[in-house]
All heavy atoms as TSV, in Angstrom:
chain	resi	resn	atom	element	x	y	z
A	1	MET	N	N	0.824	-1.178	0.000
A	1	MET	CA	C	0.000	0.000	0.000
A	1	MET	C	C	0.874	1.250	0.000
A	1	MET	O	O	1.793	1.352	0.779
A	1	MET	CB	C	-0.866	0.056	1.237
A	1	MET	CG	C	-1.915	-0.980	1.304
A	1	MET	SD	S	-2.628	-0.822	2.918
A	1	MET	CE	C	-4.265	-0.644	2.538
A	2	THR	N	N	0.532	2.117	-0.852
A	2	THR	CA	C	1.216	3.393	-0.877
A	2	THR	C	C	0.229	4.489	-0.528
A	2	THR	O	O	-0.942	4.455	-0.916
A	2	THR	CB	C	1.806	3.664	-2.270
A	2	THR	OG1	O	0.765	3.694	-3.210
A	2	THR	CG2	C	2.834	2.615	-2.639
A	3	THR	N	N	0.687	5.420	0.202
A	3	THR	CA	C	-0.158	6.573	0.541
A	3	THR	C	C	0.471	7.804	-0.065
A	3	THR	O	O	1.688	7.984	-0.029
A	3	THR	CB	C	-0.289	6.749	2.063
A	3	THR	OG1	O	1.014	6.947	2.604
A	3	THR	CG2	C	-0.950	5.545	2.696
A	4	ASP	N	N	-0.357	8.613	-0.621
A	4	ASP	CA	C	0.119	9.873	-1.180
A	4	ASP	C	C	0.080	10.928	-0.077
A	4	ASP	O	O	-0.984	11.290	0.409
A	4	ASP	CB	C	-0.764	10.324	-2.343
A	4	ASP	CG	C	-0.628	9.396	-3.535
A	4	ASP	OD1	O	0.461	8.806	-3.684
A	4	ASP	OD2	O	-1.599	9.268	-4.292
A	5	THR	N	N	1.224	11.363	0.289
A	5	THR	CA	C	1.289	12.419	1.295
A	5	THR	C	C	1.777	13.689	0.624
A	5	THR	O	O	2.708	13.672	-0.180
A	5	THR	CB	C	2.240	12.049	2.449
A	5	THR	OG1	O	3.528	11.833	1.902
A	5	THR	CG2	C	1.752	10.798	3.171
A	6	GLN	N	N	1.144	14.751	0.968
A	6	GLN	CA	C	1.556	16.041	0.431
A	6	GLN	C	C	2.467	16.705	1.444
A	6	GLN	O	O	2.249	16.606	2.653
A	6	GLN	CB	C	0.331	16.918	0.164
A	6	GLN	CG	C	-0.567	16.375	-0.912
A	6	GLN	CD	C	-1.770	17.273	-1.126
A	6	GLN	OE1	O	-1.968	18.232	-0.427
A	6	GLN	NE2	N	-2.568	16.924	-2.113
A	7	PRO	N	N	3.491	17.361	0.947
A	7	PRO	CA	C	4.385	18.036	1.889
A	7	PRO	C	C	3.645	19.171	2.594
A	7	PRO	O	O	2.738	19.787	2.041
A	7	PRO	CB	C	5.514	18.568	1.010
A	7	PRO	CG	C	4.948	18.614	-0.361
A	7	PRO	CD	C	3.893	17.544	-0.418
A	8	ALA	N	N	4.022	19.407	3.816
A	8	ALA	CA	C	3.409	20.499	4.579
A	8	ALA	C	C	3.773	21.825	3.927
A	8	ALA	O	O	4.915	22.065	3.537
A	8	ALA	CB	C	3.897	20.460	6.012
A	9	ILE	N	N	2.793	22.660	3.798
A	9	ILE	CA	C	3.013	23.979	3.201
A	9	ILE	C	C	3.452	24.910	4.325
A	9	ILE	O	O	2.738	25.095	5.305
A	9	ILE	CB	C	1.739	24.502	2.528
A	9	ILE	CG1	C	1.334	23.568	1.394
A	9	ILE	CG2	C	1.957	25.912	2.021
A	9	ILE	CD1	C	0.010	23.913	0.774
A	10	SER	N	N	4.614	25.459	4.153
A	10	SER	CA	C	5.097	26.396	5.167
A	10	SER	C	C	4.805	27.816	4.692
A	10	SER	O	O	5.087	28.177	3.561
A	10	SER	CB	C	6.581	26.208	5.421
A	10	SER	OG	O	7.300	26.508	4.249
A	11	VAL	N	N	4.251	28.585	5.572
A	11	VAL	CA	C	3.943	29.977	5.271
A	11	VAL	C	C	5.175	30.804	5.611
A	11	VAL	O	O	5.654	30.769	6.746
A	11	VAL	CB	C	2.725	30.458	6.097
A	11	VAL	CG1	C	2.439	31.910	5.822
A	11	VAL	CG2	C	1.522	29.588	5.807
A	12	PRO	N	N	5.704	31.529	4.630
A	12	PRO	CA	C	6.902	32.318	4.921
A	12	PRO	C	C	6.571	33.480	5.854
A	12	PRO	O	O	5.536	34.135	5.725
A	12	PRO	CB	C	7.356	32.819	3.548
A	12	PRO	CG	C	6.142	32.758	2.701
A	12	PRO	CD	C	5.294	31.646	3.251
A	13	ARG	N	N	7.450	33.679	6.793
A	13	ARG	CA	C	7.285	34.801	7.710
A	13	ARG	C	C	7.812	36.062	7.048
A	13	ARG	O	O	8.783	36.026	6.292
A	13	ARG	CB	C	8.070	34.555	8.988
A	13	ARG	CG	C	7.572	33.400	9.769
A	13	ARG	CD	C	8.364	33.304	11.040
A	13	ARG	NE	N	8.269	31.958	11.579
A	13	ARG	CZ	C	9.014	31.504	12.545
A	13	ARG	NH1	N	9.935	32.268	13.073
A	13	ARG	NH2	N	8.863	30.287	12.980
A	14	PRO	N	N	7.201	37.200	7.344
A	14	PRO	CA	C	7.737	38.444	6.779
A	14	PRO	C	C	9.121	38.726	7.362
A	14	PRO	O	O	9.369	38.497	8.545
A	14	PRO	CB	C	6.719	39.501	7.196
A	14	PRO	CG	C	5.907	38.893	8.274
A	14	PRO	CD	C	6.005	37.411	8.133
A	15	TYR	N	N	10.003	39.182	6.505
A	15	TYR	CA	C	11.373	39.453	6.925
A	15	TYR	C	C	11.412	40.694	7.788
A	15	TYR	O	O	10.826	41.711	7.459
A	15	TYR	CB	C	12.270	39.633	5.696
A	15	TYR	CG	C	13.698	39.932	6.040
A	15	TYR	CD1	C	14.516	38.927	6.541
A	15	TYR	CD2	C	14.217	41.200	5.902
A	15	TYR	CE1	C	15.830	39.187	6.878
A	15	TYR	CE2	C	15.524	41.473	6.225
A	15	TYR	CZ	C	16.330	40.465	6.714
A	15	TYR	OH	O	17.623	40.726	7.046
A	16	LYS	N	N	12.102	40.630	8.892
A	16	LYS	CA	C	12.233	41.767	9.780
A	16	LYS	C	C	13.712	41.993	10.054
A	16	LYS	O	O	14.420	41.084	10.482
A	16	LYS	CB	C	11.485	41.508	11.076
A	16	LYS	CG	C	11.401	42.701	11.958
A	16	LYS	CD	C	10.053	42.731	12.621
A	16	LYS	CE	C	10.007	43.941	13.521
A	16	LYS	NZ	N	8.923	44.777	13.264
A	17	ASP	N	N	14.184	43.208	9.785
A	17	ASP	CA	C	15.587	43.543	10.008
A	17	ASP	C	C	15.881	43.691	11.494
A	17	ASP	O	O	15.013	44.005	12.294
A	17	ASP	CB	C	15.936	44.868	9.332
A	17	ASP	CG	C	16.163	44.733	7.851
A	17	ASP	OD1	O	16.484	43.626	7.406
A	17	ASP	OD2	O	16.029	45.740	7.147
A	18	CYS	N	N	17.127	43.498	11.828
A	18	CYS	CA	C	17.552	43.740	13.207
A	18	CYS	C	C	17.641	45.256	13.421
A	18	CYS	O	O	17.637	46.047	12.481
A	18	CYS	CB	C	18.896	43.075	13.476
A	18	CYS	SG	S	20.236	43.662	12.439
A	19	LEU	N	N	17.724	45.655	14.673
A	19	LEU	CA	C	17.722	47.078	15.006
A	19	LEU	C	C	18.932	47.792	14.425
A	19	LEU	O	O	18.807	48.896	13.888
A	19	LEU	CB	C	17.675	47.263	16.526
A	19	LEU	CG	C	17.657	48.705	17.011
A	19	LEU	CD1	C	16.405	49.421	16.490
A	19	LEU	CD2	C	17.718	48.758	18.516
A	20	SER	N	N	20.098	47.174	14.486
A	20	SER	CA	C	21.295	47.841	13.960
A	20	SER	C	C	21.206	48.028	12.443
A	20	SER	O	O	21.675	49.047	11.921
A	20	SER	CB	C	22.553	47.066	14.338
A	20	SER	OG	O	22.532	45.778	13.780
A	21	CYS	N	N	20.596	47.087	11.743
A	21	CYS	CA	C	20.410	47.233	10.288
A	21	CYS	C	C	19.472	48.401	9.978
A	21	CYS	O	O	19.703	49.157	9.040
A	21	CYS	CB	C	19.852	45.956	9.685
A	21	CYS	SG	S	20.959	44.545	9.816
A	22	ARG	N	N	18.422	48.528	10.758
A	22	ARG	CA	C	17.484	49.637	10.555
A	22	ARG	C	C	18.145	50.972	10.849
A	22	ARG	O	O	17.945	51.957	10.125
A	22	ARG	CB	C	16.249	49.450	11.427
A	22	ARG	CG	C	15.343	48.370	10.905
A	22	ARG	CD	C	14.150	48.093	11.774
A	22	ARG	NE	N	13.492	49.279	12.243
A	22	ARG	CZ	C	12.704	49.303	13.314
A	22	ARG	NH1	N	12.498	48.210	14.007
A	22	ARG	NH2	N	12.129	50.421	13.684
A	23	ILE	N	N	18.957	51.029	11.894
A	23	ILE	CA	C	19.630	52.284	12.244
A	23	ILE	C	C	20.624	52.676	11.162
A	23	ILE	O	O	20.660	53.834	10.722
A	23	ILE	CB	C	20.321	52.156	13.617
A	23	ILE	CG1	C	19.274	52.064	14.726
A	23	ILE	CG2	C	21.270	53.322	13.872
A	23	ILE	CD1	C	19.832	51.722	16.086
A	24	ILE	N	N	21.415	51.725	10.695
A	24	ILE	CA	C	22.420	52.025	9.665
A	24	ILE	C	C	21.750	52.415	8.351
A	24	ILE	O	O	22.140	53.392	7.700
A	24	ILE	CB	C	23.369	50.831	9.477
A	24	ILE	CG1	C	24.242	50.679	10.710
A	24	ILE	CG2	C	24.222	50.989	8.222
A	24	ILE	CD1	C	25.055	49.413	10.742
A	25	GLY	N	N	20.716	51.682	7.946
A	25	GLY	CA	C	20.026	51.996	6.698
A	25	GLY	C	C	19.330	53.342	6.743
A	25	GLY	O	O	19.396	54.138	5.799
A	26	THR	N	N	18.664	53.626	7.867
A	26	THR	CA	C	17.978	54.906	8.019
A	26	THR	C	C	18.975	56.053	8.038
A	26	THR	O	O	18.771	57.085	7.385
A	26	THR	CB	C	17.140	54.910	9.310
A	26	THR	OG1	O	16.192	53.854	9.242
A	26	THR	CG2	C	16.416	56.221	9.490
A	27	GLY	N	N	20.065	55.880	8.777
A	27	GLY	CA	C	21.082	56.927	8.844
A	27	GLY	C	C	21.741	57.193	7.502
A	27	GLY	O	O	22.013	58.343	7.153
A	28	THR	N	N	21.977	56.148	6.738
A	28	THR	CA	C	22.596	56.310	5.416
A	28	THR	C	C	21.672	57.074	4.473
A	28	THR	O	O	22.103	58.019	3.801
A	28	THR	CB	C	22.947	54.937	4.821
A	28	THR	OG1	O	23.843	54.273	5.701
A	28	THR	CG2	C	23.572	55.085	3.450
A	29	LEU	N	N	20.409	56.668	4.426
A	29	LEU	CA	C	19.467	57.365	3.542
A	29	LEU	C	C	19.264	58.819	3.975
A	29	LEU	O	O	19.175	59.721	3.134
A	29	LEU	CB	C	18.129	56.625	3.512
A	29	LEU	CG	C	18.114	55.306	2.752
A	29	LEU	CD1	C	16.791	54.585	2.974
A	29	LEU	CD2	C	18.353	55.534	1.278
A	30	ALA	N	N	19.198	59.055	5.288
A	30	ALA	CA	C	19.041	60.426	5.770
A	30	ALA	C	C	20.284	61.260	5.454
A	30	ALA	O	O	20.167	62.442	5.087
A	30	ALA	CB	C	18.772	60.421	7.273
A	31	GLY	N	N	21.462	60.657	5.564
A	31	GLY	CA	C	22.690	61.382	5.243
A	31	GLY	C	C	22.789	61.738	3.770
A	31	GLY	O	O	23.168	62.861	3.412
A	32	VAL	N	N	22.435	60.815	2.916
A	32	VAL	CA	C	22.468	61.088	1.467
A	32	VAL	C	C	21.426	62.145	1.109
A	32	VAL	O	O	21.679	63.043	0.298
A	32	VAL	CB	C	22.251	59.782	0.665
A	32	VAL	CG1	C	22.076	60.066	-0.808
A	32	VAL	CG2	C	23.420	58.843	0.872
A	33	GLY	N	N	20.237	62.064	1.727
A	33	GLY	CA	C	19.203	63.071	1.482
A	33	GLY	C	C	19.621	64.452	1.947
A	33	GLY	O	O	19.391	65.458	1.260
A	34	SER	N	N	20.267	64.512	3.109
A	34	SER	CA	C	20.748	65.808	3.612
A	34	SER	C	C	21.837	66.379	2.708
A	34	SER	O	O	21.873	67.585	2.449
A	34	SER	CB	C	21.291	65.640	5.029
A	34	SER	OG	O	20.281	65.193	5.886
A	35	TYR	N	N	22.722	65.522	2.227
A	35	TYR	CA	C	23.764	65.980	1.310
A	35	TYR	C	C	23.166	66.498	0.003
A	35	TYR	O	O	23.617	67.511	-0.534
A	35	TYR	CB	C	24.756	64.844	1.026
A	35	TYR	CG	C	25.856	65.250	0.085
A	35	TYR	CD1	C	26.897	66.065	0.519
A	35	TYR	CD2	C	25.858	64.840	-1.241
A	35	TYR	CE1	C	27.904	66.456	-0.335
A	35	TYR	CE2	C	26.853	65.218	-2.105
A	35	TYR	CZ	C	27.883	66.035	-1.651
A	35	TYR	OH	O	28.866	66.429	-2.510
A	36	ALA	N	N	22.130	65.822	-0.487
A	36	ALA	CA	C	21.486	66.288	-1.715
A	36	ALA	C	C	20.849	67.653	-1.496
A	36	ALA	O	O	20.923	68.528	-2.363
A	36	ALA	CB	C	20.439	65.273	-2.178
A	37	PHE	N	N	20.235	67.864	-0.330
A	37	PHE	CA	C	19.686	69.192	-0.030
A	37	PHE	C	C	20.798	70.231	0.081
A	37	PHE	O	O	20.622	71.378	-0.330
A	37	PHE	CB	C	18.875	69.173	1.264
A	37	PHE	CG	C	17.430	68.828	1.047
A	37	PHE	CD1	C	16.834	67.814	1.776
A	37	PHE	CD2	C	16.651	69.513	0.135
A	37	PHE	CE1	C	15.518	67.482	1.584
A	37	PHE	CE2	C	15.334	69.199	-0.069
A	37	PHE	CZ	C	14.760	68.186	0.664
A	38	TRP	N	N	21.920	69.836	0.639
A	38	TRP	CA	C	23.052	70.760	0.753
A	38	TRP	C	C	23.537	71.174	-0.638
A	38	TRP	O	O	23.900	72.325	-0.858
A	38	TRP	CB	C	24.178	70.090	1.535
A	38	TRP	CG	C	25.404	70.938	1.685
A	38	TRP	CD1	C	26.560	70.811	0.989
A	38	TRP	CD2	C	25.576	72.034	2.567
A	38	TRP	NE1	N	27.454	71.757	1.389
A	38	TRP	CE2	C	26.869	72.536	2.358
A	38	TRP	CE3	C	24.766	72.655	3.504
A	38	TRP	CZ2	C	27.371	73.621	3.066
A	38	TRP	CZ3	C	25.277	73.731	4.208
A	38	TRP	CH2	C	26.554	74.202	3.989
A	39	GLN	N	N	23.520	70.266	-1.591
A	39	GLN	CA	C	23.943	70.579	-2.947
A	39	GLN	C	C	22.889	71.395	-3.700
A	39	GLN	O	O	23.185	71.968	-4.744
A	39	GLN	CB	C	24.246	69.299	-3.722
A	39	GLN	CG	C	25.467	68.578	-3.215
A	39	GLN	CD	C	26.723	69.416	-3.333
A	39	GLN	OE1	O	26.969	70.059	-4.342
A	39	GLN	NE2	N	27.508	69.441	-2.273
A	40	ALA	N	N	21.674	71.455	-3.192
A	40	ALA	CA	C	20.608	72.209	-3.855
A	40	ALA	C	C	20.510	73.645	-3.353
A	40	ALA	O	O	19.660	74.400	-3.822
A	40	ALA	CB	C	19.266	71.504	-3.642
A	41	ARG	N	N	21.352	74.038	-2.423
A	41	ARG	CA	C	21.272	75.392	-1.875
A	41	ARG	C	C	21.661	76.422	-2.931
A	41	ARG	O	O	22.276	76.103	-3.951
A	41	ARG	CB	C	22.130	75.513	-0.625
A	41	ARG	CG	C	23.600	75.479	-0.888
A	41	ARG	CD	C	24.411	75.371	0.397
A	41	ARG	NE	N	25.807	75.642	0.184
A	41	ARG	CZ	C	26.667	74.828	-0.403
A	41	ARG	NH1	N	26.244	73.662	-0.848
A	41	ARG	NH2	N	27.927	75.160	-0.550
A	42	ALA	N	N	21.305	77.666	-2.674
A	42	ALA	CA	C	21.520	78.726	-3.665
A	42	ALA	C	C	22.998	78.983	-3.942
A	42	ALA	O	O	23.373	79.318	-5.071
A	42	ALA	CB	C	20.847	80.007	-3.187
A	43	ALA	N	N	23.853	78.831	-2.947
A	43	ALA	CA	C	25.279	79.132	-3.126
A	43	ALA	C	C	26.046	78.005	-3.811
A	43	ALA	O	O	27.209	78.196	-4.188
A	43	ALA	CB	C	25.913	79.430	-1.773
A	44	ALA	N	N	25.449	76.867	-3.987
A	44	ALA	CA	C	26.140	75.733	-4.613
A	44	ALA	C	C	26.257	75.956	-6.118
A	44	ALA	O	O	25.396	76.577	-6.739
A	44	ALA	CB	C	25.379	74.445	-4.356
A	45	PRO	N	N	27.360	75.462	-6.730
A	45	PRO	CA	C	27.484	75.617	-8.179
A	45	PRO	C	C	26.481	74.726	-8.912
A	45	PRO	O	O	26.080	73.682	-8.417
A	45	PRO	CB	C	28.913	75.159	-8.454
A	45	PRO	CG	C	29.255	74.272	-7.326
A	45	PRO	CD	C	28.488	74.777	-6.139
A	46	GLY	N	N	26.087	75.190	-10.075
A	46	GLY	CA	C	25.180	74.399	-10.897
A	46	GLY	C	C	24.014	75.241	-11.393
A	46	GLY	O	O	23.740	76.330	-10.894
A	47	SER	N	N	23.334	74.708	-12.386
A	47	SER	CA	C	22.188	75.414	-12.962
A	47	SER	C	C	20.964	75.219	-12.065
A	47	SER	O	O	20.933	74.325	-11.213
A	47	SER	CB	C	21.907	74.876	-14.369
A	47	SER	OG	O	21.402	73.557	-14.283
A	48	PRO	N	N	19.936	76.047	-12.264
A	48	PRO	CA	C	18.713	75.877	-11.466
A	48	PRO	C	C	18.072	74.502	-11.642
A	48	PRO	O	O	17.503	73.965	-10.696
A	48	PRO	CB	C	17.796	76.983	-11.982
A	48	PRO	CG	C	18.724	78.037	-12.502
A	48	PRO	CD	C	19.898	77.276	-13.061
A	49	TRP	N	N	18.168	73.929	-12.852
A	49	TRP	CA	C	17.590	72.598	-13.065
A	49	TRP	C	C	18.324	71.536	-12.264
A	49	TRP	O	O	17.709	70.624	-11.707
A	49	TRP	CB	C	17.599	72.230	-14.548
A	49	TRP	CG	C	16.471	72.881	-15.278
A	49	TRP	CD1	C	16.545	73.946	-16.112
A	49	TRP	CD2	C	15.095	72.533	-15.193
A	49	TRP	NE1	N	15.297	74.283	-16.556
A	49	TRP	CE2	C	14.380	73.417	-16.007
A	49	TRP	CE3	C	14.391	71.553	-14.510
A	49	TRP	CZ2	C	13.012	73.352	-16.154
A	49	TRP	CZ3	C	13.021	71.494	-14.654
A	49	TRP	CH2	C	12.340	72.386	-15.473
A	50	GLN	N	N	19.633	71.653	-12.210
A	50	GLN	CA	C	20.414	70.700	-11.426
A	50	GLN	C	C	20.064	70.803	-9.942
A	50	GLN	O	O	19.978	69.798	-9.238
A	50	GLN	CB	C	21.908	70.945	-11.626
A	50	GLN	CG	C	22.400	70.577	-13.005
A	50	GLN	CD	C	23.832	71.015	-13.238
A	50	GLN	OE1	O	24.318	71.960	-12.608
A	50	GLN	NE2	N	24.501	70.341	-14.165
A	51	LYS	N	N	19.832	72.013	-9.472
A	51	LYS	CA	C	19.469	72.204	-8.068
A	51	LYS	C	C	18.079	71.649	-7.776
A	51	LYS	O	O	17.837	71.097	-6.705
A	51	LYS	CB	C	19.559	73.680	-7.713
A	51	LYS	CG	C	20.989	74.175	-7.752
A	51	LYS	CD	C	21.085	75.632	-7.437
A	51	LYS	CE	C	22.532	76.080	-7.589
A	51	LYS	NZ	N	22.747	77.443	-7.187
A	52	ARG	N	N	17.168	71.775	-8.723
A	52	ARG	CA	C	15.831	71.204	-8.532
A	52	ARG	C	C	15.891	69.676	-8.498
A	52	ARG	O	O	15.198	69.034	-7.715
A	52	ARG	CB	C	14.892	71.656	-9.648
A	52	ARG	CG	C	14.492	73.099	-9.524
A	52	ARG	CD	C	13.546	73.507	-10.620
A	52	ARG	NE	N	13.323	74.935	-10.563
A	52	ARG	CZ	C	12.960	75.682	-11.578
A	52	ARG	NH1	N	12.774	75.116	-12.764
A	52	ARG	NH2	N	12.772	76.971	-11.428
A	53	ILE	N	N	16.724	69.110	-9.351
A	53	ILE	CA	C	16.888	67.654	-9.348
A	53	ILE	C	C	17.472	67.202	-8.011
A	53	ILE	O	O	17.011	66.217	-7.412
A	53	ILE	CB	C	17.766	67.207	-10.531
A	53	ILE	CG1	C	17.016	67.407	-11.856
A	53	ILE	CG2	C	18.209	65.753	-10.371
A	53	ILE	CD1	C	17.869	67.216	-13.086
A	54	MET	N	N	18.473	67.902	-7.513
A	54	MET	CA	C	19.071	67.539	-6.235
A	54	MET	C	C	18.081	67.698	-5.084
A	54	MET	O	O	18.056	66.874	-4.167
A	54	MET	CB	C	20.325	68.380	-5.970
A	54	MET	CG	C	21.476	68.057	-6.900
A	54	MET	SD	S	21.952	66.324	-6.921
A	54	MET	CE	C	22.733	66.177	-5.349
A	55	ALA	N	N	17.243	68.725	-5.131
A	55	ALA	CA	C	16.221	68.893	-4.094
A	55	ALA	C	C	15.209	67.758	-4.153
A	55	ALA	O	O	14.774	67.246	-3.115
A	55	ALA	CB	C	15.532	70.241	-4.255
A	56	GLY	N	N	14.844	67.335	-5.350
A	56	GLY	CA	C	13.924	66.207	-5.495
A	56	GLY	C	C	14.535	64.914	-4.989
A	56	GLY	O	O	13.870	64.116	-4.314
A	57	LEU	N	N	15.804	64.695	-5.294
A	57	LEU	CA	C	16.497	63.509	-4.797
A	57	LEU	C	C	16.615	63.544	-3.274
A	57	LEU	O	O	16.464	62.520	-2.600
A	57	LEU	CB	C	17.880	63.387	-5.429
A	57	LEU	CG	C	17.912	62.942	-6.884
A	57	LEU	CD1	C	19.337	63.026	-7.428
A	57	LEU	CD2	C	17.387	61.535	-7.010
A	58	GLY	N	N	16.891	64.722	-2.735
A	58	GLY	CA	C	16.972	64.858	-1.286
A	58	GLY	C	C	15.657	64.514	-0.620
A	58	GLY	O	O	15.619	63.812	0.397
A	59	THR	N	N	14.562	64.979	-1.207
A	59	THR	CA	C	13.237	64.652	-0.675
A	59	THR	C	C	12.984	63.154	-0.747
A	59	THR	O	O	12.476	62.554	0.204
A	59	THR	CB	C	12.156	65.412	-1.463
A	59	THR	OG1	O	12.419	66.821	-1.382
A	59	THR	CG2	C	10.774	65.124	-0.923
A	60	ALA	N	N	13.331	62.546	-1.861
A	60	ALA	CA	C	13.099	61.109	-2.028
A	60	ALA	C	C	13.922	60.292	-1.029
A	60	ALA	O	O	13.409	59.342	-0.423
A	60	ALA	CB	C	13.438	60.700	-3.466
A	61	PHE	N	N	15.186	60.657	-0.833
A	61	PHE	CA	C	16.019	59.908	0.103
A	61	PHE	C	C	15.567	60.101	1.545
A	61	PHE	O	O	15.584	59.157	2.336
A	61	PHE	CB	C	17.490	60.293	-0.046
A	61	PHE	CG	C	18.185	59.581	-1.169
A	61	PHE	CD1	C	18.645	60.272	-2.268
A	61	PHE	CD2	C	18.383	58.216	-1.126
A	61	PHE	CE1	C	19.288	59.632	-3.302
A	61	PHE	CE2	C	19.020	57.549	-2.158
A	61	PHE	CZ	C	19.477	58.255	-3.248
A	62	LEU	N	N	15.144	61.311	1.903
A	62	LEU	CA	C	14.653	61.517	3.263
A	62	LEU	C	C	13.338	60.774	3.497
A	62	LEU	O	O	13.120	60.208	4.567
A	62	LEU	CB	C	14.504	63.009	3.554
A	62	LEU	CG	C	15.830	63.751	3.737
A	62	LEU	CD1	C	15.588	65.245	3.891
A	62	LEU	CD2	C	16.594	63.220	4.928
A	63	ALA	N	N	12.473	60.762	2.494
A	63	ALA	CA	C	11.241	59.974	2.614
A	63	ALA	C	C	11.572	58.488	2.712
A	63	ALA	O	O	10.949	57.749	3.489
A	63	ALA	CB	C	10.330	60.242	1.416
A	64	GLY	N	N	12.568	58.050	1.960
A	64	GLY	CA	C	12.998	56.657	2.042
A	64	GLY	C	C	13.546	56.301	3.409
A	64	GLY	O	O	13.324	55.194	3.907
A	65	SER	N	N	14.240	57.241	4.035
A	65	SER	CA	C	14.763	56.959	5.372
A	65	SER	C	C	13.637	56.823	6.388
A	65	SER	O	O	13.697	55.974	7.284
A	65	SER	CB	C	15.748	58.047	5.813
A	65	SER	OG	O	15.079	59.262	6.100
A	66	ILE	N	N	12.594	57.618	6.236
A	66	ILE	CA	C	11.440	57.501	7.138
A	66	ILE	C	C	10.734	56.172	6.919
A	66	ILE	O	O	10.397	55.468	7.874
A	66	ILE	CB	C	10.485	58.692	6.931
A	66	ILE	CG1	C	11.154	59.980	7.398
A	66	ILE	CG2	C	9.165	58.476	7.672
A	66	ILE	CD1	C	10.410	61.240	7.011
A	67	LEU	N	N	10.530	55.804	5.664
A	67	LEU	CA	C	9.897	54.519	5.371
A	67	LEU	C	C	10.754	53.345	5.850
A	67	LEU	O	O	10.236	52.348	6.340
A	67	LEU	CB	C	9.627	54.385	3.871
A	67	LEU	CG	C	8.535	55.286	3.312
A	67	LEU	CD1	C	8.483	55.175	1.794
A	67	LEU	CD2	C	7.200	54.921	3.910
A	68	ARG	N	N	12.052	53.482	5.711
A	68	ARG	CA	C	12.968	52.418	6.155
A	68	ARG	C	C	12.864	52.195	7.656
A	68	ARG	O	O	12.931	51.082	8.138
A	68	ARG	CB	C	14.383	52.802	5.766
A	68	ARG	CG	C	15.466	51.908	6.314
A	68	ARG	CD	C	15.607	50.685	5.441
A	68	ARG	NE	N	16.762	49.921	5.841
A	68	ARG	CZ	C	16.677	48.705	6.359
A	68	ARG	NH1	N	15.525	48.131	6.491
A	68	ARG	NH2	N	17.756	48.060	6.713
A	69	TRP	N	N	12.714	53.268	8.402
A	69	TRP	CA	C	12.658	53.141	9.849
A	69	TRP	C	C	11.361	52.467	10.307
A	69	TRP	O	O	11.372	51.654	11.218
A	69	TRP	CB	C	12.804	54.504	10.504
A	69	TRP	CG	C	12.753	54.393	11.988
A	69	TRP	CD1	C	11.750	54.751	12.813
A	69	TRP	CD2	C	13.788	53.864	12.830
A	69	TRP	NE1	N	12.088	54.488	14.109
A	69	TRP	CE2	C	13.335	53.936	14.162
A	69	TRP	CE3	C	15.056	53.339	12.585
A	69	TRP	CZ2	C	14.098	53.501	15.224
A	69	TRP	CZ3	C	15.796	52.899	13.658
A	69	TRP	CH2	C	15.316	52.985	14.952
A	70	PHE	N	N	10.263	52.800	9.673
A	70	PHE	CA	C	8.961	52.314	10.147
A	70	PHE	C	C	8.514	51.005	9.503
A	70	PHE	O	O	7.453	50.493	9.846
A	70	PHE	CB	C	7.886	53.376	9.959
A	70	PHE	CG	C	8.069	54.527	10.921
A	70	PHE	CD1	C	8.461	55.764	10.460
A	70	PHE	CD2	C	7.877	54.347	12.268
A	70	PHE	CE1	C	8.644	56.812	11.337
A	70	PHE	CE2	C	8.041	55.382	13.152
A	70	PHE	CZ	C	8.430	56.632	12.687
A	71	GLN	N	N	9.263	50.464	8.571
A	71	GLN	CA	C	8.852	49.185	7.972
A	71	GLN	C	C	9.845	48.111	8.231
A	71	GLN	O	O	10.941	48.213	8.484
A	71	GLN	CB	C	8.663	49.337	6.472
A	71	GLN	CG	C	7.425	50.104	6.169
A	71	GLN	CD	C	7.118	50.093	4.666
A	71	GLN	OE1	O	7.922	49.664	3.868
A	71	GLN	NE2	N	5.966	50.574	4.317
């Protein structure tokens, strides 16, 4: 006699980073975002379009750092 057994289905757990990984990732994204804002200031060299791009990147990286911390 043979019995057909199905393997147990394991439900994957959501991945959760350790605290030090969250701190390092959040700090890195916040640092890059702050640097991008620093490059977007009026006294920095570059055209107005380049400064707008840097301000947009700074906003995106800072938003990413907030999302990184809370997820």
